[in-house]
C-alpha positions in Angstrom: 125.8 175.8 101.6 128.3 176.4 98.8 127.8 172.9 97.4 124.0 173.4 97.6 124.3 176.7 95.8 126.4 175.2 93.0 123.9 172.4 92.6 121.1 174.9 92.3 122.9 176.9 89.7 123.6 173.7 87.7 120.0 172.7 88.0 118.9 176.1 86.7 121.4 176.0 83.8 120.5 172.5 82.8 116.8 173.3 83.1 117.3 176.3 80.7 119.3 174.1 78.3 116.5 171.5 78.4 113.8 174.1 77.8 115.8 175.6 74.8 116.3 172.1 73.3 112.6 171.2 73.8 111.6 174.5 72.2 113.9 174.1 69.2 112.8 170.5 68.7 109.1 171.5 68.8 109.7 174.4 66.4 111.7 172.2 64.0 109.0 169.5 64.1 106.2 172.1 63.4 108.2 173.5 60.4 108.5 170.0 59.0 104.9 169.1 59.6 103.6 172.3 58.0 103.5 172.0 54.2 104.9 175.1 52.3 102.1 177.2 50.9 101.8 176.8 47.2 99.2 177.4 44.4 96.3 174.9 44.3 95.2 173.6 40.9 91.8 172.2 40.0 91.2 170.7 36.6 87.6 169.5 35.8 85.3 168.5 33.0 81.5 168.3 32.9 79.8 166.1 30.4 76.1 167.2 30.4 72.9 166.6 28.5 72.4 170.3 28.1 74.0 173.7 28.8 71.8 175.9 31.0 72.9 179.3 32.1 70.8 181.3 34.6 67.7 179.3 33.6 68.3 179.8 29.8 68.8 176.7 27.7 71.8 177.5 25.5 72.0 174.1 23.7 69.5 171.6 22.3 69.7 168.1 20.9 73.3 167.6 21.8 75.7 166.7 24.6 78.0 169.5 25.9 81.5 169.2 27.2 82.6 171.9 29.7 86.3 171.7 30.7 87.7 174.2 33.2 90.9 175.0 35.0 91.2 176.9 38.3 94.4 178.0 40.1 94.1 179.5 43.7 96.8 181.1 45.8 96.5 183.1 49.0 92.8 184.0 48.3 93.4 184.9 44.7 91.8 182.7 42.0 91.7 182.5 38.2 89.2 180.3 36.5 89.0 179.5 32.7 85.8 177.7 31.7 84.7 176.5 28.3 81.6 175.1 26.5 82.0 172.6 23.6 78.6 171.8 22.0 78.7 168.4 20.3 75.8 169.3 18.0 75.0 173.0 18.1 71.5 174.0 16.9 71.2 177.7 17.7 67.8 179.0 16.3 69.0 182.6 17.0 72.4 182.2 15.4 73.7 184.5 12.6 73.7 181.4 10.4 72.4 177.8 10.8 75.2 175.6 12.0 75.4 172.0 12.8 78.1 169.8 14.3 80.6 170.2 17.1 81.4 173.8 18.1 83.5 175.5 20.7 81.2 178.5 21.3 82.1 180.0 24.7 85.1 180.7 27.0 84.7 182.5 30.3 87.6 184.0 32.3 87.0 184.7 36.0 89.6 186.3 38.2 88.5 186.8 41.9 89.7 187.3 45.4 88.2 185.8 48.6 88.8 186.8 52.2 87.4 185.6 55.5 86.5 188.8 57.2 85.0 187.1 60.2 84.9 183.5 61.4 82.7 181.5 58.9 82.0 184.7 56.8 83.8 185.0 53.5 83.6 187.8 51.0 84.5 187.4 47.4 84.9 189.9 44.5 85.8 189.4 40.9 85.2 189.9 37.2 83.8 187.7 34.5 84.7 188.0 30.8 82.5 186.0 28.5 84.1 185.3 25.2 81.2 184.3 22.9 81.3 182.8 19.5 80.3 185.3 16.8 77.5 183.1 15.6 75.8 183.2 19.0 76.3 186.9 20.0 77.7 190.0 18.3 79.2 191.1 21.6 81.3 189.6 24.3 80.1 190.3 27.8 81.9 191.7 30.9 80.6 191.6 34.4 81.8 192.7 37.9 80.5 190.7 40.8 80.7 190.3 44.6 79.4 187.8 47.1 79.2 186.7 50.7 79.1 183.2 52.1 78.3 182.2 55.7 79.0 178.7 57.1 76.9 177.1 59.8 77.4 173.7 61.3 74.9 171.9 59.0 75.0 174.1 55.8 76.2 177.3 54.3 74.3 180.0 52.5 75.2 183.1 50.5 74.3 185.8 48.0 76.0 187.0 44.8 75.5 190.2 42.7 76.6 190.5 39.1 76.6 193.8 37.1 77.0 193.8 33.3 79.3 196.8 32.4 80.0 196.2 28.7 76.8 195.5 26.7 73.1 194.9 27.6 73.4 196.5 31.1 71.6 194.9 34.0 72.0 193.5 37.5 71.7 189.8 38.3 71.1 188.7 42.0 71.3 185.2 43.2 71.1 183.6 46.6 71.6 179.9 47.6 71.6 177.3 50.3 74.2 174.5 50.2 74.7 171.3 52.2 77.3 168.5 51.8 76.3 165.2 53.5 79.2 162.9 54.2 78.7 159.2 53.4 81.9 157.7 54.9 80.5 154.2 55.5 80.4 153.6 51.7 83.7 155.2 50.5 86.0 157.4 52.5 85.6 161.0 51.6 82.3 160.4 49.6 79.6 163.0 50.0 76.2 164.0 48.7 76.2 167.6 47.5 72.9 169.5 47.6 72.3 173.0 46.3 69.2 175.2 46.0 69.4 178.6 44.5 67.1 181.4 43.3 67.6 184.6 41.4 66.3 187.9 40.2 67.1 190.0 37.1 67.0 193.8 36.9 67.7 194.5 33.3 68.3 197.9 31.8 68.1 196.8 28.2 64.9 195.5 26.6 66.8 193.6 23.9 68.7 191.5 26.5 65.6 190.2 28.2 62.6 190.8 25.9 59.2 190.7 27.7 55.7 190.3 26.1 54.7 193.9 26.9 58.1 195.3 25.7 59.0 196.5 29.3 62.2 196.2 31.2 62.4 192.8 32.9 62.6 193.5 36.6 61.9 190.7 39.0 62.3 187.1 40.0 64.0 185.1 37.3 64.8 181.4 37.9 65.5 178.7 40.5 67.7 175.7 40.5 67.9 172.4 42.5 71.1 170.5 42.0 72.4 167.2 43.4 75.8 165.6 42.9 77.4 162.5 44.4 81.1 163.1 44.9 83.0 159.9 44.7 86.8 160.1 45.4 88.8 157.7 43.2 92.1 158.5 45.0 93.8 161.4 46.7 93.6 163.6 43.7 90.7 162.5 41.5 86.9 162.7 42.1 84.1 161.6 39.9 80.6 163.0 40.5 77.3 162.0 38.7 74.9 165.0 38.9 71.4 166.1 38.0 69.9 169.7 37.9 66.4 171.1 37.6 66.1 174.7 36.5 62.7 176.4 36.6 61.1 179.8 36.0 59.9 181.7 39.1 56.6 182.9 37.6 55.4 186.2 36.3 57.3 187.5 33.2 60.1 185.0 33.8 58.2 182.2 32.2 57.9 184.0 28.9 61.4 185.5 29.1 63.2 182.2 29.7 61.1 180.4 27.1 61.9 183.1 24.5 65.6 183.1 25.2 66.1 179.3 25.5 67.2 177.5 22.3 64.7 174.7 23.0 61.8 177.2 23.8 61.4 175.9 27.4 61.3 177.7 30.7 62.0 174.5 32.7 65.0 172.3 32.2 66.1 168.9 33.6 69.7 167.9 32.8 72.1 165.3 34.0 75.7 164.2 33.5 79.0 163.6 35.2 81.9 165.6 36.4 85.5 164.5 36.6 87.9 166.6 38.8 91.6 166.5 39.5 93.0 168.5 42.4 96.7 169.0 43.2 
């Protein structure tokens, strides 16, 4: 009986020791397997046949280069985006200018948070630093959005409000789908996006209409396709094409009047180069 009791105690002790060692080993392995959280950097450049912003053609007759840098950490993000026009021909500029010009820089801080599985909310600011030849004022917007992910696609809505000059509210909603093409190149995918928008302007000078009224209604739509081709772990190259079009009503005249090329529909193409680390 005594020998049996000692054996039982030893069995219990060695069982506890084994469990503690197994727990420690598992925890240590998990700590090594988990990479330390750190900021994520994204450096990208678009080379496009035209610069189109919200359906408005802001270049004509020249290629545009649009480099950007984004850093993200724990939901916080800071993006700096630029537009370099290789041959600016702004018919509405303060003075006629030809040749390569760096005419816009946008700074966008934001914060995203998943409030519910697959539902992410984002809020931020956009400060548009515009070249003095293209606008007498820089622009400042506050914005918020929501994105919901389904098994086959994700969709969302974003609202922007200008708070500095030319007040107005811009509403856009979209559907997005990425289709994997692993049998060609590992990690390759076809990126599809369809978006639509409405503008509710409180300034007649910002969106001039034929009847001199406030522009309030549907604005533009966009269909975009990009083929994301990974070069290696960090670098991706993506040929792309976009089609921007007016949604009828007053938007046709408004977009034609604001576009540098006088058009309300635009087709543009180019390529994107992205480095993530």
